[in-house]
C-alpha positions in Angstrom: -0.1 0.0 0.0 1.6 3.2 -1.1 1.0 6.3 1.1 -0.9 8.9 -0.2 0.0 11.7 2.0 1.6 11.9 5.4 1.7 14.0 8.5 4.6 13.3 11.3 4.0 12.4 14.5 4.9 14.9 17.4 8.6 15.9 16.6 8.9 14.4 13.1 9.5 16.7 10.1 10.6 15.0 7.2 7.8 12.6 6.6 5.4 15.6 6.0 6.5 16.8 3.0 7.8 13.5 1.5 4.3 12.0 1.8 4.0 11.0 -1.7 7.5 9.1 -1.9 6.8 5.6 -3.0 7.6 3.0 -0.4 9.6 0.6 -2.5 11.1 0.5 -5.8 9.1 -1.6 -7.5 6.1 0.5 -6.6 7.6 3.2 -7.9 8.6 1.7 -11.3 4.7 0.5 -11.5 3.9 4.4 -11.1 6.4 5.4 -13.8 4.9 3.0 -16.2 1.5 4.2 -15.5 2.2 7.9 -16.0 4.2 6.8 -19.3 0.9 5.2 -20.5 -1.1 8.2 -21.4 -0.6 11.5 -23.0 -0.9 14.3 -20.5 -2.5 16.8 -23.1 -5.1 14.3 -23.9 -6.4 14.3 -20.4 -6.5 18.1 -20.6 -8.3 18.4 -23.6 -10.8 15.6 -22.4 -11.5 17.7 -19.1 -12.0 20.9 -21.3 -14.2 19.0 -23.6 -16.6 17.6 -20.8 -16.8 21.3 -19.5 -17.4 23.0 -22.8 -20.0 20.2 -23.8 -21.8 19.3 -20.9 -21.4 21.9 -17.9 -21.1 25.4 -19.2 -23.9 25.0 -21.6 -26.1 24.6 -18.5 -24.2 27.3 -16.1 -27.1 30.0 -15.3 -29.5 27.8 -17.4 -30.6 25.1 -15.3 -34.4 24.1 -15.5 -36.0 23.0 -12.2 -35.7 19.2 -13.5 -32.0 19.5 -13.8 -31.4 19.7 -9.9 -32.1 17.0 -7.8 -31.3 16.3 -4.1 -29.2 13.5 -3.1 -29.1 13.3 0.9 -30.5 16.2 1.7 -31.6 20.2 0.7 -27.6 20.9 0.5 -26.3 17.8 -1.5 -27.1 18.6 -4.8 -26.8 16.7 -8.1 -27.8 18.0 -11.7 -27.7 17.0 -15.0 -24.2 18.7 -15.7 -22.8 16.6 -12.9 -24.1 13.3 -14.5 -23.6 14.3 -18.1 -19.8 15.2 -17.7 -19.0 12.5 -15.5 -20.2 10.3 -18.2 -18.4 12.1 -20.7 -15.1 12.0 -18.6 -15.7 8.3 -17.8 -15.7 7.1 -21.8 -13.0 9.6 -22.7 -10.3 8.7 -19.6 -10.9 5.0 -19.8 -10.2 5.1 -23.7 -6.7 7.3 -22.9 -5.9 4.5 -20.6 -6.9 1.0 -21.8 -7.4 -1.0 -18.4 -8.0 2.1 -16.0 -11.1 2.2 -14.1 -13.3 5.3 -12.9 -14.4 6.1 -9.7 -16.5 9.2 -10.0 -18.9 11.0 -7.2 -22.2 9.8 -9.0 -21.4 6.3 -9.8 -20.5 5.9 -6.2 -23.7 7.5 -5.1 -25.2 5.1 -7.6 -23.3 2.0 -6.5 -20.8 2.4 -3.4 -19.3 -0.8 -4.5 -17.5 1.4 -7.3 -15.1 2.5 -4.3 -13.8 -1.0 -4.4 -11.4 0.1 -7.2 -9.5 2.1 -5.0 -8.0 -0.9 -3.8 -7.6 -2.9 -6.9 -4.5 -3.4 -9.2 -5.7 -1.1 -11.8 -5.3 2.5 -12.5 -8.0 4.7 -11.4 -9.3 7.8 -12.4 -11.0 9.9 -9.7 -13.4 12.2 -10.8 -15.7 15.0 -9.5 -17.5 16.3 -12.7 -18.5 19.4 -10.8 -17.1 20.0 -7.4 -19.1 22.9 -5.8 -22.4 21.9 -7.2 -24.0 24.4 -4.8 -22.3 27.3 -6.3 -22.8 26.1 -9.9 -26.6 25.5 -9.3 -26.5 29.4 -7.5 -24.7 30.7 -10.9 -21.6 31.2 -8.8 -18.4 30.6 -10.9 -16.5 29.2 -7.9 -17.1 25.4 -9.1 -14.3 23.0 -10.8 -14.0 19.7 -12.5 -11.6 17.6 -10.7 -9.5 14.5 -12.1 -7.2 12.6 -10.4 -4.8 9.3 -11.5 -4.0 6.9 -8.7 -2.7 3.7 -8.4 -2.2 1.4 -5.4 -3.6 4.2 -3.3 -0.8 6.6 -4.7 -1.9 9.8 -6.4 0.3 10.4 -9.6 -1.5 13.4 -11.5 -4.1 15.8 -11.3 -6.1 18.5 -13.1 -8.4 21.4 -11.4 -10.2 22.9 -13.8 -12.2 26.0 -13.1 -14.1 26.8 -16.6 -16.1 29.8 -15.6 -12.8 31.1 -14.2 -10.8 30.3 -17.1 -8.2 28.2 -14.9 -6.7 25.0 -15.3 -4.2 23.6 -12.7 -2.0 20.6 -13.0 0.2 18.6 -10.9 2.2 15.5 -11.7 4.0 13.2 -8.9 7.7 14.9 -8.7 7.5 17.4 -11.7 5.6 20.1 -9.6 2.0 22.1 -9.8 1.4 24.4 -12.6 -1.5 27.0 -13.6 -1.5 28.8 -16.9 2.1 27.8 -17.7 3.6 29.2 -14.6 5.0 26.9 -11.6 2.9 27.3 -8.3 4.5 27.6 -4.9 2.7 27.5 -1.8 5.4 29.5 -0.1 4.9 30.1 3.9 2.3 32.2 5.8 3.3 36.0 6.4 4.8 36.0 10.2 2.6 37.4 12.3 -0.5 37.4 10.5 -3.5 35.2 11.3 -4.0 32.1 9.4 -6.8 31.8 6.8 -8.1 28.4 6.9 -11.1 26.9 5.2 -13.0 24.7 7.1 -15.8 22.1 6.3 -19.1 24.1 5.7 -21.6 23.9 8.6 -24.2 22.8 6.4 -22.1 19.6 5.9 -21.0 19.1 9.4 -22.5 17.2 12.4 -22.1 18.9 15.9 -19.7 16.6 16.8 -17.8 18.0 14.0 -18.5 21.5 14.6 -17.3 21.4 18.3 -13.6 20.3 16.7 -13.4 22.5 14.2 -14.3 25.4 16.6 -10.9 24.9 18.1 -9.5 26.8 15.2 -11.9 29.9 16.3 -8.5 31.1 18.6 -6.2 34.0 18.3 -3.8 33.9 15.3 -6.5 31.6 13.1 -9.1 33.1 10.9 -11.3 29.9 10.2 -14.0 30.7 7.4 -16.3 28.1 5.5 -14.8 26.4 2.3 -16.3 26.8 -1.2 -15.3 24.0 -3.7 -12.6 22.1 -1.9 -10.7 21.7 -5.2 -10.3 25.5 -5.5 -9.5 25.9 -1.8 -6.5 23.3 -2.5 -5.8 25.6 -5.5 -5.8 28.8 -3.3 -3.3 26.8 -1.1 -0.9 26.0 -4.1 -1.1 29.7 -5.0 0.0 30.9 -1.7 -3.7 32.7 -1.4 -4.7 30.5 1.4 -3.0 29.2 4.5 -4.8 25.8 5.1 -7.7 23.9 5.1 -9.6 21.6 7.8 -11.9 19.0 6.5 -14.1 16.5 8.4 -15.0 14.4 5.3 -12.9 12.2 3.2 -14.5 11.9 0.0 -11.6 10.8 -2.6 -13.1 12.8 -5.4 -13.1 15.9 -3.3 -9.6 15.7 -1.9 -7.0 13.7 -4.6 -6.6 16.1 -7.3 -6.2 19.0 -4.6 -3.8 16.9 -2.3 -1.4 16.5 -5.1 -1.6 19.9 -6.1 -0.8 21.3 -2.9 2.3 18.7 -2.1 3.7 19.6 -5.7 3.6 23.1 -4.9 5.5 22.7 -1.8 2.9 22.3 0.8 2.1 19.5 3.2 -1.0 17.6 4.8 -2.3 14.9 7.3 -4.6 13.4 9.7 -5.2 14.3 13.5 -3.9 10.9 14.0 -0.4 11.4 12.9 -1.0 9.2 10.0 -1.2 9.4 6.0 -4.5 10.5 4.5 -5.3 7.6 2.3 -7.6 8.1 -0.6 -9.2 4.7 -0.1 -10.9 6.0 3.5 -10.7 5.1 6.9 -8.9 8.2 7.9 -8.9 9.8 11.1 -10.6 13.2 10.9 -10.4 16.0 10.4 -7.5 16.3 8.4 -5.6 19.3 6.9 -3.6 20.5 4.1 -1.4 23.6 4.4 1.4 26.0 2.6 4.0 24.4 4.9 4.8 21.8 7.4 4.9 24.3 10.2 1.2 25.4 9.6 -0.2 21.9 9.1 1.5 20.9 12.4 -0.5 24.1 14.1 -3.6 23.3 12.8 -3.6 19.5 13.8 -2.4 20.4 16.8 -5.5 22.5 17.6 -7.7 20.1 16.2 -6.4 17.1 17.7 -6.5 18.6 21.3 -10.4 19.0 20.6 -11.0 15.7 19.0 
């Protein structure tokens, strides 16, 4: 099993930023083989085309029947979500024969689809419209998220905000990029309050709210998150200091966590364990601009957990 992301135990420092390092040379070779088996530019084209064909024509044009509740009034799915995921599933599996797709809507229809994350085939992890609520309300702050993983290891990712005209990519060991420029998360400004995007209150239990409330302390400025994928992009850009999330859906986090890592950031869970895209994580977890910030956030969360 390859560790996707890692956070250190008390006093450790190096594992946090080396979280995507393969645990065995044989696994690293397999990852290299997977990365060499497809054209990244073709994936970018597929992501852009899915958005152009299925998402943007419906942006601010949704009819009442295009929006359906899944698990409650805040958990929405639209025709754009479903059609874009179908589009991407066909395109991505054609680009990498033998690969599987774990998409948000497919998992909602059949939870057994998640099992692909634990199999031997490369897996495309897809959130067709991350920030569906924003999309429904005509807010441009939504994104299409695609990540490629193998044996639990995230190898590449694409974060596309079509209404904002932004496409960020990351590839293991090759950096994070936006519009042809390399992203660097950097460090928070000395003495400034840390801006932290947290799980939105509409999607948290009372117990989760109590833990996240530990961030309401001097030197930290928490706020509810929008699109998780775009919050990760903001960390990679150095525009946001950290996140604190209390849910672990792979399609929300896989692309962004690699983006943050390749921009020099760090992440981890309150138990001092790797964040695993296959689930079973101790929650909440954080992603941050640097290891020191991640430790600070995790320390506050762990004390309240």
